[in-house]
MIDRENGU-97325 format. One record per atom (N, C-alpha, C): residue in one letter; x, y, z. Coordinates in steps of 0.05 Angstrom, whole numbers, plus 5000, padded with zeros to 4 digits. Example, Ala and Ser with C-alpha at 12.3 -4.5 7.8 and 13.67 -1.06 7.14 Angstrom:
a526448865156;a524649105156;a526449345156;s525749555142;s527349795143;s525850015157;
// end
This chain:
x231056892820;x233156762806;x234757002788;x237056932783;x239157152769;x239257112741;x238757312723;x238757322695;x242157282691;x242257062670;x245157052659;x245757242636;x247657392640;x248057612622;x249157542597;x250157252598;x251557142572;x249057032553;x246756992558;x244756882548;x244257052519;x243956922498;x242957032477;x240257092475;x239457372470;x236357422471;x236457602453;x234257602438;x233957832413;x232558062427;x233058322417;x231558542430;x233358702440;x232358902458;x233959072477;x233858952506;x235958842510;x236558762542;x238958792548;x239558722574;x242658752583;x244958632574;x243958372562;x246158232552;x246758312520;x245258492508;x246058612477;x248558692481;x249158892502;x251559022496;x254358852500;x253758582514;x256158392516;x256258342489;x254058222474;x254258082449;x255158262428;x254458562432;x255258722410;x258358772408;x259458782436;x262258832444;x263658602431;x262758382435;x264258102425;x264458092399;x261858132384;x261958162356;x263758332343;x264158582357;x265658822343;x268458722349;x269358602366;x272158512373;x272858322352;x271058092346;x271657932324;x271958052297;x270458232289;x270458392267;x272358522263;x273258672283;x276158812285;x278458622274;x278558412295;x281058182286;x281358112261;x278658022253;x277957942223;x279258122203;x278658402202;x279658642189;x282658642188;x283658592215;x286458682222;x287958442204;x287158192212;x288257932195;x288257932163;x286258052155;x285658072127;x287958272113;x288158492127;x290558682124;x292758562126;x293658432143;x296158302151;x297158112131;x295057912124;x295457722105;x295657752076;x294057962067;x293858072039;x295558272033;x296458432050;x297958662050;x296458902035;x293658862038;x292259092025;x289959152051;x288459422050;x286959472065;x284259302057;x282659322079;x280059122074;x278159252052;x278359502044;x277059602022;x277759561997;x280459521996;x281659491979;x281859151970;x281959001988;x281258701985;x278858641976;x276858831981;x273558751970;x273458881944;x275359021935;x275659161910;x273759451909;x273059561932;x271659811938;x273260061931;x275060031934;x277360281927;x279260211905;
// end
């Protein structure tokens, strides 16, 4: 039986790289939208700079 690489499993496994990439892309788009909509960088938006 073939392993489904899209299944979410904890720990080190082949699907971890897929999920890591997907979540990184979502985070990048969220940071980009925050910057576009607020007119400030993400760190300024959160008050860290």
